[in-house]
VOPAGU-2260 file (C-alpha; in pm, 1 decimal, decimal comma):
REM VOPAGU-2260
SITE   aa  ch    i         X         Y         Z
SITE  MET   A    0       0,0       0,0       0,0
SITE  ALA   A    1     270,5     251,0      99,7
SITE  ARG   A    2     468,2     188,0    -219,3
SITE  ARG   A    3     162,1     245,1    -435,0
SITE  ILE   A    4      69,7     576,6    -272,2
SITE  THR   A    5     410,3     737,6    -218,8
SITE  VAL   A    6     469,2     854,2    -576,6
SITE  PRO   A    7     134,9    1036,8    -628,1
SITE  VAL   A    8     156,0    1189,4    -280,5
SITE  LEU   A    9     497,6    1331,2    -362,8
SITE  GLY   A   10     361,6    1477,3    -685,1
SITE  ALA   A   11      56,2    1631,8    -518,3
SITE  ALA   A   12     250,9    1777,4    -226,5
SITE  VAL   A   13     519,0    1920,1    -454,1
SITE  ALA   A   14     242,6    2081,4    -662,3
SITE  ILE   A   15     112,3    2254,7    -348,1
SITE  LEU   A   16     461,3    2385,8    -274,7
SITE  ALA   A   17     522,0    2493,9    -633,3
SITE  PHE   A   18     181,6    2663,0    -670,7
SITE  PRO   A   19      91,9    2785,1    -320,6
SITE  GLY   A   20    -219,1    2960,8    -448,0
SITE  VAL   A   21    -377,4    2618,6    -481,6
SITE  ALA   A   22    -335,9    2564,1    -110,1
SITE  SER   A   23    -555,8    2858,8     -26,3
SITE  ALA   A   24    -849,8    2728,1    -226,1
SITE  HIS   A   25   -1078,3    2486,3     -53,3
SITE  GLY   A   26   -1289,1    2257,9    -267,6
SITE  THR   A   27   -1644,1    2361,6    -187,2
SITE  THR   A   28   -1868,3    2440,8    -479,9
SITE  GLY   A   29   -2224,1    2560,6    -506,6
SITE  THR   A   30   -2530,5    2341,5    -509,7
SITE  GLY   A   31   -2812,5    2325,2    -757,0
SITE  PRO   A   32   -3187,6    2361,7    -711,9
SITE  THR   A   33   -3252,0    1987,0    -685,0
SITE  THR   A   34   -3187,2    1755,2    -392,1
SITE  ALA   A   35   -2979,8    1523,6    -612,9
SITE  SER   A   36   -2739,8    1810,2    -695,7
SITE  PHE   A   37   -2606,0    1791,8    -338,9
SITE  PHE   A   38   -2456,8    1451,2    -417,0
SITE  ARG   A   39   -2252,5    1593,3    -703,2
SITE  SER   A   40   -2143,1    1888,3    -491,7
SITE  GLY   A   41   -2020,6    1645,0    -224,5
SITE  VAL   A   42   -1817,0    1453,1    -480,8
SITE  GLU   A   43   -1664,3    1777,3    -609,6
SITE  HIS   A   44   -1576,2    1887,9    -258,8
SITE  MET   A   45   -1381,5    1570,5    -200,3
SITE  LEU   A   46   -1201,4    1574,1    -533,6
SITE  LEU   A   47   -1112,3    1945,7    -505,0
SITE  GLY   A   48   -1024,2    1935,7    -134,8
SITE  TRP   A   49    -645,3    1895,1    -160,6
SITE  ASP   A   50    -604,7    1912,9     220,5
SITE  HIS   A   51    -844,9    1625,1     273,6
SITE  LEU   A   52    -678,6    1421,6      -1,5
SITE  LEU   A   53    -325,2    1471,6     130,4
SITE  PHE   A   54    -432,5    1372,2     481,0
SITE  VAL   A   55    -603,3    1057,5     352,2
SITE  ALA   A   56    -300,1     974,7     137,1
SITE  GLY   A   57     -67,5    1024,9     432,0
SITE  VAL   A   58    -279,6     785,3     639,7
SITE  LEU   A   59    -262,0     528,7     360,5
SITE  ILE   A   60     117,1     552,2     350,6
SITE  LEU   A   61     140,2     505,1     725,8
SITE  ALA   A   62    -105,4     215,2     732,5
SITE  ALA   A   63      93,8      16,1     473,7
SITE  ASP   A   64    -161,4    -263,2     510,0
SITE  ALA   A   65    -489,0    -252,4     312,4
SITE  ARG   A   66    -702,9    -378,9     601,0
SITE  ARG   A   67    -556,4    -129,5     848,5
SITE  ALA   A   68    -591,2     150,4     593,1
SITE  ALA   A   69    -959,9      66,6     542,9
SITE  LYS   A   70   -1019,2      83,1     919,0
SITE  LEU   A   71    -844,4     418,3     958,5
SITE  ILE   A   72   -1021,8     576,7     661,6
SITE  SER   A   73   -1353,1     443,5     796,7
SITE  VAL   A   74   -1280,9     611,1    1130,7
SITE  PHE   A   75   -1204,6     939,5     953,1
SITE  ALA   A   76   -1523,2     909,5     747,1
SITE  LEU   A   77   -1726,3     836,2    1059,9
SITE  GLY   A   78   -1588,2    1148,1    1227,0
SITE  HIS   A   79   -1653,3    1397,3     949,8
SITE  SER   A   80   -1989,8    1240,3     861,2
SITE  ALA   A   81   -2113,4    1269,5    1221,1
SITE  THR   A   82   -2027,6    1637,3    1266,8
SITE  LEU   A   83   -2126,2    1731,7     910,6
SITE  ILE   A   84   -2477,5    1593,8     955,4
SITE  LEU   A   85   -2533,3    1698,2    1317,7
SITE  ALA   A   86   -2383,5    2046,5    1285,5
SITE  THR   A   87   -2570,9    2126,2     964,4
SITE  LEU   A   88   -2905,5    2011,0    1104,1
SITE  ALA   A   89   -2846,9    2199,2    1430,9
SITE  GLY   A   90   -2713,7    2512,5    1259,6
SITE  TRP   A   91   -2376,0    2499,5    1436,3
SITE  ARG   A   92   -2092,0    2694,5    1274,4
SITE  VAL   A   93   -1724,0    2747,1    1341,3
SITE  ASP   A   94   -1462,8    2972,5    1187,9
SITE  ALA   A   95   -1410,3    2805,7     850,0
SITE  ALA   A   96   -1054,0    2941,9     825,2
SITE  LEU   A   97    -969,4    2791,3    1162,9
SITE  ALA   A   98   -1108,5    2454,7    1054,4
SITE  ASP   A   99    -903,1    2472,9     733,3
SITE  ALA   A  100    -591,4    2549,2     936,6
SITE  VAL   A  101    -650,1    2246,1    1160,0
SITE  ILE   A  102    -695,2    2020,4     857,7
SITE  ALA   A  103    -371,9    2157,4     709,9
SITE  LEU   A  104    -203,3    2084,3    1043,2
SITE  SER   A  105    -337,8    1730,6    1020,0
SITE  VAL   A  106    -125,4    1688,9     706,6
SITE  VAL   A  107     175,6    1808,2     909,8
SITE  PHE   A  108      79,7    1566,7    1187,3
SITE  VAL   A  109      58,1    1257,8     967,2
SITE  GLY   A  110     388,6    1348,8     801,5
SITE  ALA   A  111     559,8    1394,5    1139,4
SITE  VAL   A  112     427,5    1060,8    1265,3
SITE  GLY   A  113     557,1     895,0     949,8
SITE  LEU   A  114     905,0    1038,6    1000,7
SITE  ARG   A  115     923,2     880,7    1344,0
SITE  GLY   A  116     815,2     544,0    1207,4
SITE  ARG   A  117     486,2     360,1    1204,9
SITE  PRO   A  118     304,1     354,5    1540,2
SITE  ARG   A  119     352,3      43,0    1748,4
SITE  ARG   A  120       3,9      91,7    1889,0
SITE  TRP   A  121    -255,8     214,0    1648,0
SITE  ARG   A  122    -535,9     306,5    1887,9
SITE  TRP   A  123    -399,1     649,7    1971,4
SITE  PHE   A  124    -340,3     722,5    1603,6
SITE  ALA   A  125    -694,4     611,3    1519,6
SITE  ALA   A  126    -823,3     846,2    1791,6
SITE  ALA   A  127    -628,7    1133,7    1634,7
SITE  VAL   A  128    -770,6    1046,4    1291,0
SITE  LEU   A  129   -1121,4    1049,6    1442,1
SITE  GLY   A  130   -1055,9    1389,0    1598,9
SITE  PHE   A  131    -939,3    1541,1    1271,6
SITE  GLY   A  132   -1245,5    1391,8    1104,4
SITE  LEU   A  133   -1475,2    1559,7    1358,3
SITE  ILE   A  134   -1309,5    1896,9    1298,5
SITE  HIS   A  135   -1321,4    1857,9     921,9
SITE  GLY   A  136   -1693,3    1780,4     944,3
SITE  LEU   A  137   -1754,5    2098,0    1145,4
SITE  GLY   A  138   -1571,0    2306,6     887,0
SITE  LEU   A  139   -1758,4    2141,2     604,1
SITE  ALA   A  140   -2091,9    2196,6     779,1
SITE  THR   A  141   -2008,3    2565,7     812,2
SITE  ARG   A  142   -1928,1    2598,2     443,5
SITE  LEU   A  143   -2235,4    2399,8     345,2
SITE  GLN   A  144   -2457,8    2634,7     546,3
SITE  GLU   A  145   -2298,2    2932,2     372,6
SITE  LEU   A  146   -2461,7    2809,2      53,2
SITE  GLY   A  147   -2802,2    2907,6     189,1
SITE  LEU   A  148   -2971,8    2575,9     262,9
SITE  PRO   A  149   -3351,0    2543,7     273,3
SITE  ARG   A  150   -3487,3    2412,4     601,9
SITE  GLU   A  151   -3748,1    2203,6     421,3
SITE  GLY   A  152   -3600,3    1875,9     301,6
SITE  LEU   A  153   -3267,3    1955,2     465,8
SITE  LEU   A  154   -3191,2    1604,9     596,4
SITE  PRO   A  155   -3195,5    1425,2     257,4
SITE  ARG   A  156   -2985,6    1703,1     107,2
SITE  VAL   A  157   -2721,9    1675,4     378,7
SITE  LEU   A  158   -2721,2    1296,2     357,9
SITE  LEU   A  159   -2673,2    1308,4     -18,7
SITE  PHE   A  160   -2394,1    1563,9      17,1
SITE  ASN   A  161   -2222,0    1340,1     270,3
SITE  LEU   A  162   -2269,0    1036,9      45,1
SITE  GLY   A  163   -2107,6    1234,5    -236,6
SITE  VAL   A  164   -1808,5    1312,4     -12,3
SITE  GLU   A  165   -1764,3     941,7      65,5
SITE  VAL   A  166   -1795,3     839,6    -298,0
SITE  GLY   A  167   -1546,1    1109,9    -395,5
SITE  GLN   A  168   -1309,1     980,3    -129,6
SITE  LEU   A  169   -1327,2     626,7    -267,8
SITE  VAL   A  170   -1267,5     757,4    -619,8
SITE  ALA   A  171    -968,1     961,0    -499,0
SITE  ILE   A  172    -816,5     659,8    -323,4
SITE  ALA   A  173    -862,3     446,8    -634,6
SITE  VAL   A  174    -697,0     715,5    -847,9
SITE  LEU   A  175    -405,8     749,9    -603,9
SITE  VAL   A  176    -346,6     375,6    -606,6
SITE  GLY   A  177    -372,2     366,3    -985,9
SITE  ILE   A  178    -126,9     651,3   -1030,3
SITE  GLY   A  179     102,2     484,7    -781,9
SITE  LEU   A  180     101,6     159,0    -976,7
SITE  VAL   A  181     192,1     345,2   -1294,6
SITE  GLY   A  182     449,3     555,9   -1110,0
SITE  ARG   A  183     626,5     248,5    -977,8
SITE  ARG   A  184     679,7     129,5   -1333,1
SITE  VAL   A  185     817,7     455,7   -1467,2
SITE  THR   A  186    1019,1     542,2   -1155,3
SITE  ARG   A  187    1244,1     320,9    -952,2
SITE  TRP   A  188    1083,6     304,1    -607,7
SITE  THR   A  189    1307,0     263,0    -307,3
SITE  ALA   A  190    1239,0     274,5      64,8
SITE  ARG   A  191    1402,7     618,3      73,7
SITE  TRP   A  192    1105,8     767,5    -110,2
SITE  GLU   A  193     878,0     718,3     188,2
SITE  PRO   A  194    1054,4     954,4     435,2
SITE  ILE   A  195    1093,8    1205,8     152,8
SITE  SER   A  196     717,4    1198,8     100,9
SITE  GLN   A  197     666,1    1259,4     473,9
SITE  ILE   A  198     895,8    1561,5     466,3
SITE  VAL   A  199     715,4    1703,1     163,7
SITE  LEU   A  200     379,2    1644,2     334,3
SITE  ILE   A  201     498,4    1842,3     636,5
SITE  ALA   A  202     622,1    2124,3     414,6
SITE  ALA   A  203     295,4    2135,8     215,5
SITE  GLY   A  204      90,1    2146,5     534,9
SITE  LEU   A  205     300,6    2426,3     685,5
SITE  VAL   A  206     278,0    2631,4     364,4
SITE  ALA   A  207     -99,0    2589,5     371,3
SITE  VAL   A  208    -123,6    2697,2     736,5
SITE  TRP   A  209      85,9    3005,9     660,1
SITE  LEU   A  210    -131,7    3098,5     360,4
SITE  ILE   A  211    -450,4    3052,4     561,5
SITE  ALA   A  212    -312,1    3270,7     842,3
SITE  VAL   A  213    -203,6    3545,0     600,4
SITE  SER   A  214    -541,0    3536,9     426,3
SITE  TRP   A  215    -723,3    3556,7     759,9
SITE  VAL   A  216    -518,5    3857,5     872,9
SITE  ASP   A  217    -567,7    4030,7     537,1
SITE  GLN   A  218    -943,5    3975,7     556,2
SITE  ARG   A  219    -958,3    4113,2     909,8
SITE  ASN   A  220    -760,2    4421,9     809,2
SITE  ALA   A  221    -971,1    4473,7     498,1
SITE  GLY   A  222   -1286,8    4434,7     703,1
SITE  ALA   A  223   -1169,8    4695,1     953,2
SITE  ALA   A  224   -1085,1    4937,3     672,6
SITE  PHE   A  225   -1423,7    4879,6     512,9
SITE  ALA   A  226   -1605,7    4939,8     842,8
SITE  ALA   A  227   -1435,5    5280,2     861,1
SITE  SER   A  228   -1542,6    5374,4     506,8
SITE  ASP   A  229   -1863,4    5540,1     389,5
SITE  CYS   A  230   -1966,7    5240,9     177,8
SITE  ARG   A  231   -2249,4    5021,8     301,1
SITE  LEU   A  232   -2350,2    4661,6     246,7
SITE  GLY   A  233   -2708,3    4547,1     213,5
SITE  ASP   A  234   -2923,7    4271,5      76,5
SITE  ARG   A  235   -2984,0    4270,7    -294,6
SITE  THR   A  236   -3304,2    4465,9    -351,8
SITE  GLU   A  237   -3254,4    4559,1    -716,5
SITE  LEU   A  238   -3419,9    4348,4    -981,1
SITE  LEU   A  239   -3139,6    4482,2   -1197,1
SITE  TRP   A  240   -3213,0    4425,9   -1563,0
SITE  ALA   A  241   -3415,6    4210,5   -1795,7
SITE  ALA   A  242   -3423,2    3832,0   -1817,1
SITE  PRO   A  243   -3086,5    3666,4   -1892,8
SITE  ALA   A  244   -2979,4    3622,2   -2251,0
SITE  ALA   A  245   -2609,6    3556,2   -2307,7
SITE  ALA   A  246   -2261,4    3599,2   -2166,7
SITE  VAL   A  247   -2129,5    3953,6   -2140,3
SITE  PRO   A  248   -1922,9    4041,4   -2452,2
SITE  LYS   A  249   -1659,1    4235,0   -2255,9
SITE  PRO   A  250   -1605,5    4315,4   -1887,5
SITE  PHE   A  251   -1596,8    4697,6   -1895,3
SITE  TYR   A  252   -1814,7    4954,3   -2070,1
SITE  GLY   A  253   -1718,8    5320,8   -2070,2
SITE  PRO   A  254   -1949,2    5615,4   -1990,5
SITE  ASP   A  255   -2025,5    5670,9   -2361,2
SITE  GLU   A  256   -2105,9    5303,0   -2425,6
SITE  THR   A  257   -2436,1    5124,4   -2373,5
SITE  ALA   A  258   -2396,9    4833,7   -2136,2
SITE  PRO   A  259   -2582,6    4514,5   -2241,0
SITE  ASP   A  260   -2839,2    4488,8   -1963,0
SITE  ASP   A  261   -2953,9    4138,9   -2056,5
SITE  ALA   A  262   -2595,9    4006,1   -2058,5
SITE  PHE   A  263   -2522,0    4170,2   -1723,2
SITE  ALA   A  264   -2830,9    4004,5   -1578,6
SITE  TYR   A  265   -2712,8    3669,7   -1710,0
SITE  VAL   A  266   -2362,3    3687,4   -1563,1
SITE  LEU   A  267   -2508,9    3804,4   -1231,8
SITE  THR   A  268   -2694,4    3474,5   -1202,7
SITE  GLU   A  269   -2366,8    3298,1   -1287,0
SITE  GLY   A  270   -2193,1    3434,4    -977,9
SITE  TYR   A  271   -2040,0    3750,9   -1122,9
SITE  VAL   A  272   -2013,4    4088,4    -952,7
SITE  VAL   A  273   -2180,5    4360,8   -1159,8
SITE  VAL   A  274   -2055,1    4714,1   -1097,6
SITE  VAL   A  275   -2260,9    5013,2   -1207,6
SITE  TYR   A  276   -2112,3    5360,3   -1185,6
SITE  SER   A  277   -2221,3    5716,2   -1241,1
SITE  PRO   A  278   -2159,2    5841,6   -1596,4
SITE  ARG   A  279   -2035,9    6162,9   -1435,0
SITE  LEU   A  280   -1726,2    5996,6   -1288,6
SITE  SER   A  281   -1406,0    6180,6   -1367,5
SITE  GLU   A  282   -1190,1    6045,3   -1647,2
SITE  ARG   A  283    -921,7    5953,1   -1395,5
SITE  HIS   A  284   -1166,6    5752,8   -1186,1
SITE  VAL   A  285   -1304,0    5579,3   -1493,3
SITE  GLU   A  286    -953,3    5467,7   -1590,4
SITE  ARG   A  287    -879,4    5344,1   -1240,8
SITE  LEU   A  288   -1204,8    5148,3   -1240,3
SITE  ARG   A  289   -1125,8    5006,6   -1584,0
SITE  ASP   A  290    -787,5    4882,6   -1458,7
SITE  PHE   A  291    -951,6    4737,8   -1147,0
SITE  ILE   A  292   -1207,5    4542,5   -1352,6
SITE  GLY   A  293    -946,0    4425,8   -1602,3
SITE  ALA   A  294    -728,7    4276,6   -1327,6
SITE  ARG   A  295   -1006,2    4055,6   -1189,0
SITE  ASP   A  296   -1216,2    3762,1   -1299,3
SITE  ARG   A  297   -1594,3    3720,9   -1294,0
SITE  ILE   A  298   -1673,5    4090,5   -1276,5
SITE  ALA   A  299   -1835,6    4330,9   -1523,8
SITE  ALA   A  300   -1902,6    4704,3   -1513,0
SITE  GLY   A  301   -2093,2    4971,5   -1698,7
SITE  ALA   A  302   -2232,7    5322,1   -1650,5
SITE  ALA   A  303   -2593,2    5355,8   -1532,0
SITE  PRO   A  304   -2774,1    5663,9   -1668,0
SITE  GLY   A  305   -2922,2    5870,5   -1389,6
SITE  GLN   A  306   -2730,3    5701,1   -1109,2
SITE  THR   A  307   -2621,8    5947,2    -842,8
SITE  GLN   A  308   -2387,3    5723,9    -641,5
SITE  PRO   A  309   -2034,9    5706,1    -783,7
SITE  LEU   A  310   -2022,0    5328,3    -734,1
SITE  LYS   A  311   -2267,2    5047,7    -678,1
SITE  ALA   A  312   -2186,6    4676,9    -695,6
SITE  VAL   A  313   -2436,9    4393,4    -701,5
SITE  THR   A  314   -2417,2    4017,3    -656,6
SITE  SER   A  315   -2693,1    3758,7    -648,8
SITE  TYR   A  316   -2732,5    3816,8    -274,7
SITE  GLY   A  317   -2597,2    4158,6    -182,9
SITE  THR   A  318   -2543,0    4520,6    -280,4
SITE  LEU   A  319   -2258,1    4760,1    -208,3
SITE  THR   A  320   -2332,3    5132,8    -225,7
SITE  CYS   A  321   -2056,0    5394,6    -205,9
SITE  PRO   A  322   -2128,0    5768,3    -179,8
SITE  ARG   A  323   -1766,6    5831,7    -281,7
SITE  PHE   A  324   -1532,8    5664,4    -528,4
SITE  ASP   A  325   -1372,7    5392,6    -314,3
SITE  LEU   A  326   -1189,4    5110,5    -494,2
SITE  ALA   A  327   -1059,2    4966,7    -164,7
SITE  SER   A  328   -1413,4    4902,6     -42,8
SITE  LEU   A  329   -1512,5    4768,5    -382,5
SITE  GLY   A  330   -1216,1    4529,2    -366,5
SITE  TYR   A  331   -1325,8    4411,1     -21,6
SITE  PHE   A  332   -1676,7    4348,7    -152,5
SITE  VAL   A  333   -1547,7    4157,5    -456,6
SITE  ASP   A  334   -1301,6    3946,8    -254,3
SITE  ARG   A  335   -1564,4    3868,9       5,1
SITE  TRP   A  336   -1800,4    3746,5    -263,9
SITE  ALA   A  337   -1525,5    3542,2    -432,2
SITE  SER   A  338   -1470,1    3353,5    -105,4
SITE  ASP   A  339   -1843,3    3286,3     -67,4
SITE  PRO   A  340   -1935,6    2936,1    -195,2
SITE  ARG   A  341   -2252,9    3082,0    -348,5
SITE  SER   A  342   -2040,7    3272,3    -600,3
SITE  ARG   A  343   -1960,9    2941,1    -772,5
SITE  PRO   A  344   -2303,8    2821,1    -885,8
SITE  PHE   A  345   -2362,7    2453,7    -941,6
SITE  GLN   A  346   -2341,8    2362,3   -1308,5
């Protein structure tokens, strides 16, 4: 088992170190209007959740034996299934960033245990795996509730989401083993690879913890700066424009151009931020806004005839209104929406 998993774990962990931006993205996507769509969202969470995958892979390397590995993964699944279901139904939430940091530390933990050698007694390690599973379930329940879950029919939706997570986990394990089998044929495996994989796991986990901490501090600072500004957040009250038609042809429309209202309405439903500004903005402010829009994804802007506020930004669920031109507050609003799972609608 360890020989089959070591090669793909090395590749995945090295990818996290080489592209640290990946480590800051947690694999939670939006859900669709149907109950069955929660199953697919659960599968996607598992397959996109690099932290979860590296922890599971590290456990597989340590277990070395297929039967022991199955028991440990079952314990982990029991832990995160229990807290996911109970916390979601009860409406319990934790700081999602803190939960992500603990899961990243779990990758460090399993790597450190591996460096010391396989446990002589597995009960304490199984208890630690259960504990990490419980914490992961709490974090997942928090993110799932951020999607805006209906109270009616909640239990079958949560159960299907959890089933999707378990199916995704089985698929991921099968893929890891398959890649490992191929990797053993194209690379010459030796026992020295295993401690190297543990070291890389530790490094990947520490990089992830650092990125999560930096992101958390940045968000707190940005939130404090926004609170001191004149801009205000509110629920989305605007119907905005007509029924959706097609994707927006370009992201920015100048004061003398006519913005395609139907296209803006369409991209709004697709998780975009739509910015509308006063046509009386100064040329300098228009250029700064153009640069701001051009440097970001999933955002579109155009002038709104008759609008008195310099800036207004709208998402599917909220509205930002600024009585003064304030790109810092607009950036906070855009970043906050980008981190919201509802900004990535289920396809």
